[in-house]
N, C-alpha and C positions, 0 to 999 in steps of 0.2 A: 462379313464384319469389316468395318473400317474405323480408323481413328482420325479425329480432326485436331489440328493444331492451329492456333491463330494468334496474331499479335496486332493490336490496334495502336496507332501512333496518335499522340495528342495534337489534333488539328482543329477540333471544334471550338466554338466560342464559349467562354465562361462568363461573358459580360453582356447577356441579352437584356435589352430594355424594352418596355412596352407601356401601354396605357390600360392597366386594370381598372375596374370600377373604383371610384372614390379617389383616383390619383389625378384626374383631369385638372388642368391641362398638362401636367408635368409627367414625363415618362419616368418610371422607376425601374429598378432592377427586378427582373422576374424571378419566380421561384425555381427551385432545383429542377423540376421536371420539364421546364421550358427551355433549358439550356441545350445547346447542340453538341456538347462534348463532355468528356470526363476530365480532361486536362492531364491525364496520366497515361502511361503506357499500360495497356491492358492485355493480359494473356488469356487465352481460352484453350480448353482441352475438352474433347468430347469423344464418345464411343457410340457407334451405331451397330446394331445387330439386326439382320433381316433373314427370315426363313421363308422360302417360297415353295408351294406345292402347286399342283395343276389347278385347283379350284379355290385355293385360299393362301393367305400369307399372314405373317405376324412379325412384329419386331419391337425393338426398344431402342431408345436413344437417351443418353445423358450428356449434358454439356455444363461446364462451369466456367464462368468469367471472373477473373481475379484482377483487381486493380493494384498496380504496382506503385507504391510510394504515394506522396502527396502532390497535388497540382500546385500551380503558381499562386493560388488563392489560399493555400494552407489546409486543405481538407482532402479526403479521399471518398469518392462516391461508393455506393453500395456494390457488393459482389452479387452475382446472379447465378442461380442454379436452376436448370430446367431438365425435367424428366418426361419422356413421352413413351407411351405404350400403345400399340395399335394392332388391330385385327381387321383383315379385309377378306370378304367372301365374294367369289365370282358368281354372278347371277346368269350371265350369258356371255357371248364373245365380246360384247361392247359394254355391258353394265356390270358394276360391282357395288357392294355396300361396305361401309367401313364403320368401325367403332374405335374411338381414340380417347385415351386419358392423358391429360396434359397438366403436369404439376410445375408450378413456378414458385421460387423462393427468392425474394429480394431483400438483402440485408439493410443495415442502417448506414448512415454516413459517419465516418470517423473524423473527429475534429471539425465539426460543422462550420460552415462558412461564417467567418467572424465579422464581416462588414455589414451583414444584415442586422441592423441595430434593433429592429423591432419585430421579432418573429411572430408576435401576437397580432400583427397587422392582418395576416391571413394565414390559414393552415399551410399553404404552399411554401411559406418562408421558414417553417419550423422543421428542422431536420429530423426530429423525433416522430414525425408523421409520415414517414416514407416506408417503413418496414412492412412487408406483406408476404403471406403464403397463400397460395390458391391452387385448388384442383378443379379442373373443368373436365366434363365428359361430353364428347361430341359424336354425333352420328353424321355420316356422309354418304353420298352417292357419286359414282364416277362413270363417265361415259368416254369411251375411246373411239375416235373417228378413224375409220378404215378407208373411206373414199372421199373424194371431193377436195376442195381447197384446204380443208382442215385435216387432211390425212396425216396420221401420226401424232396428232394433238390429243390432249386429254382435258376434259372439262370436269372439274370437281366442285360440288356444292356441299358445304358442311355447316352444321349448326350445333350449338351446344349450350350447356348451362353449368354454372359453378355448383359443385356439390360440397365443397369445403372452402372456407375463406377465413383467414385470421389476419386482421390488419392491426397495426400499432398506431395509436394516436388518432387524430382526426383526419380521416381521408374517405374518399368515396368508395363504397362497396359496390360490387357487382350484384345486383338484385336478381332474384329468380323470377 
């Protein structure tokens, strides 16, 4: 078991501009998901548990990202909470198969950005369209290299589907 602590400093840009459709030829400020930073100090805390046996292992991890205060534009981005549960079964010395459940919860924006004067222009400009909860189930296979140039390396291929999704407002869903 181990504990994770993190602190992000506000270095990313909050003033990203681009050319979305219908704005040609003038650049306009892009929506929240297109910005490179939160503009706030962000703290994170997580706990990971792993139990290993000769032919199998399982574990769980939870992480929470908390935004501290408001940024220079007068709002606070969403908090994030992530929970992962996994099980791995050894099939041979090199191959194993895995099953993973991954739950993500993204909160809303507090005191939404006030200089976007027309949030109806597109859903990405409306802060009420960002909250989301989603549970994905994923299957994977792993191969460990014991010889050659890739000795000691691991190749993992994983694919999954959402089994639960709850979005707030107008936003893209992950389809089955």
